[in-house]
PDB file of the backbone (N, CA, C, O) and the ligand in Angstrom, with CONECT records:
HET     ZN  A 101       1
ATOM      1  N   UNK A   1       0.857  -1.198   0.000  1.00  0.00           N
ATOM      2  CA  UNK A   1       0.000   0.000   0.000  1.00  0.00           C
ATOM      3  C   UNK A   1       0.883   1.234   0.000  1.00  0.00           C
ATOM      4  O   UNK A   1       1.906   1.269   0.684  1.00  0.00           O
ATOM      5  N   UNK A   2       0.497   2.240  -0.758  1.00  0.00           N
ATOM      6  CA  UNK A   2       1.284   3.469  -0.829  1.00  0.00           C
ATOM      7  C   UNK A   2       1.108   4.281   0.453  1.00  0.00           C
ATOM      8  O   UNK A   2       0.165   4.086   1.220  1.00  0.00           O
ATOM      9  N   UNK A   3       2.043   5.188   0.650  1.00  0.00           N
ATOM     10  CA  UNK A   3       1.966   6.025   1.852  1.00  0.00           C
ATOM     11  C   UNK A   3       0.686   6.859   1.848  1.00  0.00           C
ATOM     12  O   UNK A   3       0.056   7.075   2.883  1.00  0.00           O
ATOM     13  N   UNK A   4       0.316   7.328   0.629  1.00  0.00           N
ATOM     14  CA  UNK A   4      -0.909   8.125   0.495  1.00  0.00           C
ATOM     15  C   UNK A   4      -2.148   7.287   0.864  1.00  0.00           C
ATOM     16  O   UNK A   4      -3.064   7.754   1.541  1.00  0.00           O
ATOM     17  N   UNK A   5      -2.135   6.034   0.390  1.00  0.00           N
ATOM     18  CA  UNK A   5      -3.240   5.133   0.709  1.00  0.00           C
ATOM     19  C   UNK A   5      -3.339   4.891   2.198  1.00  0.00           C
ATOM     20  O   UNK A   5      -4.437   4.838   2.752  1.00  0.00           O
ATOM     21  N   UNK A   6      -2.190   4.743   2.855  1.00  0.00           N
ATOM     22  CA  UNK A   6      -2.190   4.551   4.316  1.00  0.00           C
ATOM     23  C   UNK A   6      -2.812   5.749   5.019  1.00  0.00           C
ATOM     24  O   UNK A   6      -3.597   5.605   5.956  1.00  0.00           O
ATOM     25  N   UNK A   7      -2.437   6.944   4.541  1.00  0.00           N
ATOM     26  CA  UNK A   7      -2.981   8.166   5.157  1.00  0.00           C
ATOM     27  C   UNK A   7      -4.502   8.228   5.000  1.00  0.00           C
ATOM     28  O   UNK A   7      -5.226   8.604   5.922  1.00  0.00           O
ATOM     29  N   UNK A   8      -4.963   7.846   3.804  1.00  0.00           N
ATOM     30  CA  UNK A   8      -6.417   7.862   3.568  1.00  0.00           C
ATOM     31  C   UNK A   8      -7.106   6.836   4.464  1.00  0.00           C
ATOM     32  O   UNK A   8      -8.158   7.106   5.043  1.00  0.00           O
ATOM     33  N   UNK A   9      -6.488   5.641   4.570  1.00  0.00           N
ATOM     34  CA  UNK A   9      -7.057   4.612   5.456  1.00  0.00           C
ATOM     35  C   UNK A   9      -7.119   5.104   6.901  1.00  0.00           C
ATOM     36  O   UNK A   9      -8.114   4.907   7.599  1.00  0.00           O
ATOM     37  N   UNK A  10      -6.039   5.744   7.332  1.00  0.00           N
ATOM     38  CA  UNK A  10      -6.010   6.258   8.704  1.00  0.00           C
ATOM     39  C   UNK A  10      -7.098   7.316   8.919  1.00  0.00           C
ATOM     40  O   UNK A  10      -7.765   7.340   9.954  1.00  0.00           O
ATOM     41  N   UNK A  11      -7.260   8.191   7.916  1.00  0.00           N
ATOM     42  CA  UNK A  11      -8.286   9.232   8.024  1.00  0.00           C
ATOM     43  C   UNK A  11      -9.678   8.611   8.078  1.00  0.00           C
ATOM     44  O   UNK A  11     -10.533   9.047   8.849  1.00  0.00           O
ATOM     45  N   UNK A  12      -9.898   7.589   7.250  1.00  0.00           N
ATOM     46  CA  UNK A  12     -11.201   6.912   7.253  1.00  0.00           C
ATOM     47  C   UNK A  12     -11.459   6.223   8.592  1.00  0.00           C
ATOM     48  O   UNK A  12     -12.563   6.289   9.133  1.00  0.00           O
ATOM     49  N   UNK A  13     -10.425   5.560   9.122  1.00  0.00           N
ATOM     50  CA  UNK A  13     -10.571   4.888  10.420  1.00  0.00           C
ATOM     51  C   UNK A  13     -10.887   5.916  11.510  1.00  0.00           C
ATOM     52  O   UNK A  13     -11.739   5.694  12.370  1.00  0.00           O
ATOM     53  N   UNK A  14     -10.189   7.025  11.451  1.00  0.00           N
ATOM     54  CA  UNK A  14     -10.373   8.083  12.444  1.00  0.00           C
ATOM     55  C   UNK A  14     -11.799   8.649  12.361  1.00  0.00           C
ATOM     56  O   UNK A  14     -12.455   8.864  13.380  1.00  0.00           O
ATOM     57  N   UNK A  15     -12.260   8.885  11.132  1.00  0.00           N
ATOM     58  CA  UNK A  15     -13.606   9.428  10.944  1.00  0.00           C
ATOM     59  C   UNK A  15     -14.657   8.453  11.459  1.00  0.00           C
ATOM     60  O   UNK A  15     -15.620   8.859  12.109  1.00  0.00           O
ATOM     61  N   UNK A  16     -14.473   7.168  11.168  1.00  0.00           N
ATOM     62  CA  UNK A  16     -15.427   6.151  11.628  1.00  0.00           C
ATOM     63  C   UNK A  16     -15.429   6.085  13.153  1.00  0.00           C
ATOM     64  O   UNK A  16     -16.485   5.969  13.775  1.00  0.00           O
ATOM     65  N   UNK A  17     -14.246   6.159  13.745  1.00  0.00           N
ATOM     66  CA  UNK A  17     -14.130   6.114  15.200  1.00  0.00           C
ATOM     67  C   UNK A  17     -14.808   7.326  15.840  1.00  0.00           C
ATOM     68  O   UNK A  17     -15.536   7.192  16.823  1.00  0.00           O
ATOM     69  N   UNK A  18     -14.561   8.512  15.273  1.00  0.00           N
ATOM     70  CA  UNK A  18     -15.153   9.738  15.813  1.00  0.00           C
ATOM     71  C   UNK A  18     -16.672   9.694  15.714  1.00  0.00           C
ATOM     72  O   UNK A  18     -17.371  10.098  16.643  1.00  0.00           O
ATOM     73  N   UNK A  19     -17.184   9.200  14.579  1.00  0.00           N
ATOM     74  CA  UNK A  19     -18.635   9.104  14.397  1.00  0.00           C
ATOM     75  C   UNK A  19     -19.235   8.155  15.426  1.00  0.00           C
ATOM     76  O   UNK A  19     -20.253   8.468  16.043  1.00  0.00           O
ATOM     77  N   UNK A  20     -18.604   6.989  15.613  1.00  0.00           N
ATOM     78  CA  UNK A  20     -19.107   6.012  16.588  1.00  0.00           C
ATOM     79  C   UNK A  20     -19.097   6.619  17.983  1.00  0.00           C
ATOM     80  O   UNK A  20     -20.010   6.391  18.777  1.00  0.00           O
ATOM     81  N   UNK A  21     -18.062   7.389  18.273  1.00  0.00           N
ATOM     82  CA  UNK A  21     -17.949   8.031  19.581  1.00  0.00           C
ATOM     83  C   UNK A  21     -19.073   9.045  19.795  1.00  0.00           C
ATOM     84  O   UNK A  21     -19.652   9.107  20.880  1.00  0.00           O
ATOM     85  N   UNK A  22     -19.381   9.834  18.775  1.00  0.00           N
ATOM     86  CA  UNK A  22     -20.470  10.818  18.864  1.00  0.00           C
ATOM     87  C   UNK A  22     -21.813  10.116  19.056  1.00  0.00           C
ATOM     88  O   UNK A  22     -22.636  10.554  19.859  1.00  0.00           O
ATOM     89  N   UNK A  23     -22.031   9.038  18.325  1.00  0.00           N
ATOM     90  CA  UNK A  23     -23.289   8.296  18.433  1.00  0.00           C
ATOM     91  C   UNK A  23     -23.427   7.725  19.839  1.00  0.00           C
ATOM     92  O   UNK A  23     -24.508   7.776  20.427  1.00  0.00           O
ATOM     93  N   UNK A  24     -22.341   7.181  20.381  1.00  0.00           N
ATOM     94  CA  UNK A  24     -22.376   6.600  21.726  1.00  0.00           C
ATOM     95  C   UNK A  24     -22.691   7.680  22.762  1.00  0.00           C
ATOM     96  O   UNK A  24     -23.457   7.443  23.696  1.00  0.00           O
ATOM     97  N   UNK A  25     -22.102   8.861  22.598  1.00  0.00           N
ATOM     98  CA  UNK A  25     -22.359   9.974  23.520  1.00  0.00           C
ATOM     99  C   UNK A  25     -23.824  10.399  23.445  1.00  0.00           C
ATOM    100  O   UNK A  25     -24.463  10.620  24.474  1.00  0.00           O
ATOM    101  N   UNK A  26     -24.353  10.512  22.229  1.00  0.00           N
ATOM    102  CA  UNK A  26     -25.753  10.915  22.051  1.00  0.00           C
ATOM    103  C   UNK A  26     -26.689   9.873  22.664  1.00  0.00           C
ATOM    104  O   UNK A  26     -27.686  10.227  23.292  1.00  0.00           O
ATOM    105  N   UNK A  27     -26.369   8.587  22.481  1.00  0.00           N
ATOM    106  CA  UNK A  27     -27.214   7.522  23.047  1.00  0.00           C
ATOM    107  C   UNK A  27     -27.188   7.580  24.567  1.00  0.00           C
ATOM    108  O   UNK A  27     -28.225   7.413  25.208  1.00  0.00           O
ATOM    109  N   UNK A  28     -26.027   7.814  25.148  1.00  0.00           N
ATOM    110  CA  UNK A  28     -25.908   7.870  26.605  1.00  0.00           C
ATOM    111  C   UNK A  28     -26.716   9.043  27.155  1.00  0.00           C
ATOM    112  O   UNK A  28     -27.385   8.919  28.182  1.00  0.00           O
ATOM    113  N   UNK A  29     -26.648  10.187  26.460  1.00  0.00           N
ATOM    114  CA  UNK A  29     -27.418  11.360  26.899  1.00  0.00           C
ATOM    115  C   UNK A  29     -28.913  11.098  26.793  1.00  0.00           C
ATOM    116  O   UNK A  29     -29.675  11.469  27.686  1.00  0.00           O
ATOM    117  N   UNK A  30     -29.336  10.459  25.708  1.00  0.00           N
ATOM    118  CA  UNK A  30     -30.759  10.158  25.519  1.00  0.00           C
ATOM    119  C   UNK A  30     -31.248   9.204  26.599  1.00  0.00           C
ATOM    120  O   UNK A  30     -32.367   9.342  27.092  1.00  0.00           O
ATOM    121  N   UNK A  31     -30.413   8.237  26.967  1.00  0.00           N
ATOM    122  CA  UNK A  31     -30.803   7.251  27.980  1.00  0.00           C
ATOM    123  C   UNK A  31     -30.919   7.902  29.354  1.00  0.00           C
ATOM    124  O   UNK A  31     -31.662   7.416  30.207  1.00  0.00           O
ATOM    125  N   UNK A  32     -30.190   9.002  29.578  1.00  0.00           N
ATOM    126  CA  UNK A  32     -30.206   9.680  30.878  1.00  0.00           C
ATOM    127  C   UNK A  32     -31.439  10.561  31.053  1.00  0.00           C
ATOM    128  O   UNK A  32     -31.746  10.974  32.171  1.00  0.00           O
ATOM    129  N   UNK A  33     -32.157  10.856  29.952  1.00  0.00           N
ATOM    130  CA  UNK A  33     -33.359  11.688  30.039  1.00  0.00           C
ATOM    131  C   UNK A  33     -34.492  10.854  30.625  1.00  0.00           C
ATOM    132  O   UNK A  33     -34.797   9.786  30.093  1.00  0.00           O
ATOM    133  N   UNK A  34     -35.131  11.314  31.715  1.00  0.00           N
ATOM    134  CA  UNK A  34     -36.217  10.546  32.312  1.00  0.00           C
ATOM    135  C   UNK A  34     -37.371  10.374  31.335  1.00  0.00           C
ATOM    136  O   UNK A  34     -37.695  11.287  30.576  1.00  0.00           O
ATOM    137  N   UNK A  35     -37.989   9.198  31.361  1.00  0.00           N
ATOM    138  CA  UNK A  35     -39.080   8.912  30.433  1.00  0.00           C
ATOM    139  C   UNK A  35     -40.285   9.798  30.737  1.00  0.00           C
ATOM    140  O   UNK A  35     -40.882  10.362  29.820  1.00  0.00           O
ATOM    141  N   UNK A  36     -40.648   9.928  32.010  1.00  0.00           N
ATOM    142  CA  UNK A  36     -41.796  10.746  32.392  1.00  0.00           C
ATOM    143  C   UNK A  36     -43.094   9.976  32.280  1.00  0.00           C
ATOM    144  O   UNK A  36     -43.156   8.931  31.632  1.00  0.00           O
ATOM    145  N   UNK A  37     -44.138  10.501  32.918  1.00  0.00           N
ATOM    146  CA  UNK A  37     -45.450   9.862  32.889  1.00  0.00           C
ATOM    147  C   UNK A  37     -46.511  10.927  32.639  1.00  0.00           C
ATOM    148  O   UNK A  37     -46.325  12.079  33.030  1.00  0.00           O
ATOM    149  N   UNK A  38     -47.621  10.565  31.996  1.00  0.00           N
ATOM    150  CA  UNK A  38     -48.702  11.521  31.789  1.00  0.00           C
ATOM    151  C   UNK A  38     -49.499  11.724  33.079  1.00  0.00           C
ATOM    152  O   UNK A  38     -49.581  10.820  33.911  1.00  0.00           O
ATOM    153  N   UNK A  39     -50.088  12.915  33.244  1.00  0.00           N
ATOM    154  CA  UNK A  39     -50.915  13.172  34.425  1.00  0.00           C
ATOM    155  C   UNK A  39     -51.020  14.653  34.725  1.00  0.00           C
ATOM    156  O   UNK A  39     -50.606  15.493  33.926  1.00  0.00           O
ATOM    157  N   UNK A  40     -51.590  14.972  35.910  1.00  0.00           N
ATOM    158  CA  UNK A  40     -51.743  16.360  36.328  1.00  0.00           C
ATOM    159  C   UNK A  40     -50.473  16.827  37.037  1.00  0.00           C
ATOM    160  O   UNK A  40     -49.929  16.127  37.891  1.00  0.00           O
ATOM    161  N   UNK A  41     -50.011  18.022  36.667  1.00  0.00           N
ATOM    162  CA  UNK A  41     -48.809  18.594  37.273  1.00  0.00           C
ATOM    163  C   UNK A  41     -49.073  18.911  38.748  1.00  0.00           C
ATOM    164  O   UNK A  41     -50.118  19.467  39.086  1.00  0.00           O
ATOM    165  N   UNK A  42     -48.129  18.558  39.627  1.00  0.00           N
ATOM    166  CA  UNK A  42     -48.259  18.838  41.058  1.00  0.00           C
ATOM    167  C   UNK A  42     -48.242  20.335  41.344  1.00  0.00           C
ATOM    168  O   UNK A  42     -48.813  20.781  42.340  1.00  0.00           O
ATOM    169  N   UNK A  43     -47.597  21.113  40.485  1.00  0.00           N
ATOM    170  CA  UNK A  43     -47.425  22.539  40.756  1.00  0.00           C
ATOM    171  C   UNK A  43     -48.521  23.402  40.150  1.00  0.00           C
ATOM    172  O   UNK A  43     -49.089  24.245  40.844  1.00  0.00           O
ATOM    173  N   UNK A  44     -48.836  23.209  38.859  1.00  0.00           N
ATOM    174  CA  UNK A  44     -49.841  24.072  38.223  1.00  0.00           C
ATOM    175  C   UNK A  44     -51.195  23.375  38.077  1.00  0.00           C
ATOM    176  O   UNK A  44     -52.197  24.034  37.800  1.00  0.00           O
ATOM    177  N   UNK A  45     -51.239  22.060  38.259  1.00  0.00           N
ATOM    178  CA  UNK A  45     -52.501  21.336  38.220  1.00  0.00           C
ATOM    179  C   UNK A  45     -53.017  21.010  36.828  1.00  0.00           C
ATOM    180  O   UNK A  45     -54.048  20.351  36.693  1.00  0.00           O
ATOM    181  N   UNK A  46     -52.326  21.456  35.799  1.00  0.00           N
ATOM    182  CA  UNK A  46     -52.769  21.168  34.428  1.00  0.00           C
ATOM    183  C   UNK A  46     -52.313  19.776  34.008  1.00  0.00           C
ATOM    184  O   UNK A  46     -51.317  19.247  34.503  1.00  0.00           O
ATOM    185  N   UNK A  47     -53.083  19.191  33.067  1.00  0.00           N
ATOM    186  CA  UNK A  47     -52.727  17.870  32.573  1.00  0.00           C
ATOM    187  C   UNK A  47     -51.650  17.984  31.516  1.00  0.00           C
ATOM    188  O   UNK A  47     -51.727  18.836  30.632  1.00  0.00           O
ATOM    189  N   UNK A  48     -50.662  17.140  31.604  1.00  0.00           N
ATOM    190  CA  UNK A  48     -49.598  17.081  30.601  1.00  0.00           C
ATOM    191  C   UNK A  48     -49.329  15.633  30.235  1.00  0.00           C
ATOM    192  O   UNK A  48     -49.521  14.719  31.038  1.00  0.00           O
ATOM    193  N   UNK A  49     -48.887  15.450  29.020  1.00  0.00           N
ATOM    194  CA  UNK A  49     -48.574  14.103  28.538  1.00  0.00           C
ATOM    195  C   UNK A  49     -47.292  13.556  29.122  1.00  0.00           C
ATOM    196  O   UNK A  49     -47.043  12.351  29.083  1.00  0.00           O
ATOM    197  N   UNK A  50     -46.475  14.451  29.664  1.00  0.00           N
ATOM    198  CA  UNK A  50     -45.200  13.982  30.214  1.00  0.00           C
ATOM    199  C   UNK A  50     -44.846  14.799  31.454  1.00  0.00           C
ATOM    200  O   UNK A  50     -44.540  15.988  31.367  1.00  0.00           O
ATOM    201  N   UNK A  51     -44.894  14.144  32.600  1.00  0.00           N
ATOM    202  CA  UNK A  51     -44.467  14.744  33.862  1.00  0.00           C
ATOM    203  C   UNK A  51     -43.213  14.030  34.329  1.00  0.00           C
ATOM    204  O   UNK A  51     -43.088  12.816  34.168  1.00  0.00           O
ATOM    205  N   UNK A  52     -42.276  14.783  34.912  1.00  0.00           N
ATOM    206  CA  UNK A  52     -41.101  14.180  35.522  1.00  0.00           C
ATOM    207  C   UNK A  52     -41.150  14.525  37.002  1.00  0.00           C
ATOM    208  O   UNK A  52     -41.174  15.700  37.368  1.00  0.00           O
ATOM    209  N   UNK A  53     -41.166  13.493  37.863  1.00  0.00           N
ATOM    210  CA  UNK A  53     -41.338  13.671  39.311  1.00  0.00           C
ATOM    211  C   UNK A  53     -42.607  14.462  39.609  1.00  0.00           C
ATOM    212  O   UNK A  53     -42.644  15.233  40.568  1.00  0.00           O
ATOM    213  N   UNK A  54     -43.648  14.281  38.795  1.00  0.00           N
ATOM    214  CA  UNK A  54     -44.937  14.928  39.031  1.00  0.00           C
ATOM    215  C   UNK A  54     -45.021  16.356  38.549  1.00  0.00           C
ATOM    216  O   UNK A  54     -46.032  17.021  38.776  1.00  0.00           O
ATOM    217  N   UNK A  55     -43.972  16.854  37.879  1.00  0.00           N
ATOM    218  CA  UNK A  55     -43.965  18.250  37.440  1.00  0.00           C
ATOM    219  C   UNK A  55     -43.855  18.349  35.917  1.00  0.00           C
ATOM    220  O   UNK A  55     -43.122  17.585  35.289  1.00  0.00           O
ATOM    221  N   UNK A  56     -44.594  19.305  35.327  1.00  0.00           N
ATOM    222  CA  UNK A  56     -44.550  19.495  33.880  1.00  0.00           C
ATOM    223  C   UNK A  56     -43.274  20.254  33.486  1.00  0.00           C
ATOM    224  O   UNK A  56     -42.581  20.823  34.330  1.00  0.00           O
ATOM    225  N   UNK A  57     -42.991  20.243  32.189  1.00  0.00           N
ATOM    226  CA  UNK A  57     -41.774  20.894  31.692  1.00  0.00           C
ATOM    227  C   UNK A  57     -41.784  22.391  31.997  1.00  0.00           C
ATOM    228  O   UNK A  57     -40.755  22.970  32.346  1.00  0.00           O
ATOM    229  N   UNK A  58     -42.973  23.018  31.859  1.00  0.00           N
ATOM    230  CA  UNK A  58     -43.085  24.457  32.098  1.00  0.00           C
ATOM    231  C   UNK A  58     -42.722  24.796  33.548  1.00  0.00           C
ATOM    232  O   UNK A  58     -41.965  25.734  33.798  1.00  0.00           O
ATOM    233  N   UNK A  59     -43.263  24.030  34.497  1.00  0.00           N
ATOM    234  CA  UNK A  59     -42.977  24.290  35.914  1.00  0.00           C
ATOM    235  C   UNK A  59     -41.525  23.927  36.250  1.00  0.00           C
ATOM    236  O   UNK A  59     -40.883  24.598  37.059  1.00  0.00           O
ATOM    237  N   UNK A  60     -41.018  22.870  35.627  1.00  0.00           N
ATOM    238  CA  UNK A  60     -39.613  22.504  35.893  1.00  0.00           C
ATOM    239  C   UNK A  60     -38.711  23.630  35.427  1.00  0.00           C
ATOM    240  O   UNK A  60     -37.720  23.938  36.090  1.00  0.00           O
ATOM    241  N   UNK A  61     -39.032  24.255  34.295  1.00  0.00           N
ATOM    242  CA  UNK A  61     -38.258  25.402  33.828  1.00  0.00           C
ATOM    243  C   UNK A  61     -38.417  26.587  34.765  1.00  0.00           C
ATOM    244  O   UNK A  61     -37.440  27.223  35.161  1.00  0.00           O
ATOM    245  N   UNK A  62     -39.684  26.877  35.119  1.00  0.00           N
ATOM    246  CA  UNK A  62     -40.005  28.044  35.945  1.00  0.00           C
ATOM    247  C   UNK A  62     -39.328  27.978  37.306  1.00  0.00           C
ATOM    248  O   UNK A  62     -38.787  28.973  37.789  1.00  0.00           O
ATOM    249  N   UNK A  63     -39.362  26.796  37.923  1.00  0.00           N
ATOM    250  CA  UNK A  63     -38.791  26.638  39.275  1.00  0.00           C
ATOM    251  C   UNK A  63     -37.399  26.008  39.245  1.00  0.00           C
ATOM    252  O   UNK A  63     -36.850  25.638  40.282  1.00  0.00           O
ATOM    253  N   UNK A  64     -36.843  25.892  38.049  1.00  0.00           N
ATOM    254  CA  UNK A  64     -35.490  25.343  37.858  1.00  0.00           C
ATOM    255  C   UNK A  64     -35.322  23.983  38.520  1.00  0.00           C
ATOM    256  O   UNK A  64     -34.342  23.728  39.220  1.00  0.00           O
ATOM    257  N   UNK A  65     -36.310  23.109  38.280  1.00  0.00           N
ATOM    258  CA  UNK A  65     -36.246  21.751  38.797  1.00  0.00           C
ATOM    259  C   UNK A  65     -35.506  20.876  37.795  1.00  0.00           C
ATOM    260  O   UNK A  65     -35.401  21.236  36.623  1.00  0.00           O
ATOM    261  N   UNK A  66     -34.985  19.720  38.241  1.00  0.00           N
ATOM    262  CA  UNK A  66     -34.266  18.845  37.308  1.00  0.00           C
ATOM    263  C   UNK A  66     -35.187  18.248  36.243  1.00  0.00           C
ATOM    264  O   UNK A  66     -34.732  17.491  35.386  1.00  0.00           O
TER     265      UNK A  66
HETATM  266 ZN    ZN A 101     -46.894  22.549  35.817  1.00  0.00          ZN2+
END
C-alpha cells in the first residue's frame, strides 16, 4: 500500500471512530433523560402528557427543577 493510501485509510478509520464516539455519547445522553409519565402537574394542576417527578416541563423550567 502506498503512503498516500495509508494516510487515507487512517483518516477513514479516524472518521469512523469519531462518528461512533459521537453516536455513543448521544445515546448515553438520551438514555439519561427521564421517560416521564402523563398526568396532572403537582405545581400548576394542568394535565400534561409527560411529567417528571410529578412536574410538567413548564414548571420545571419556571422553578429550575431537574
Ligand atoms: Zn406545571
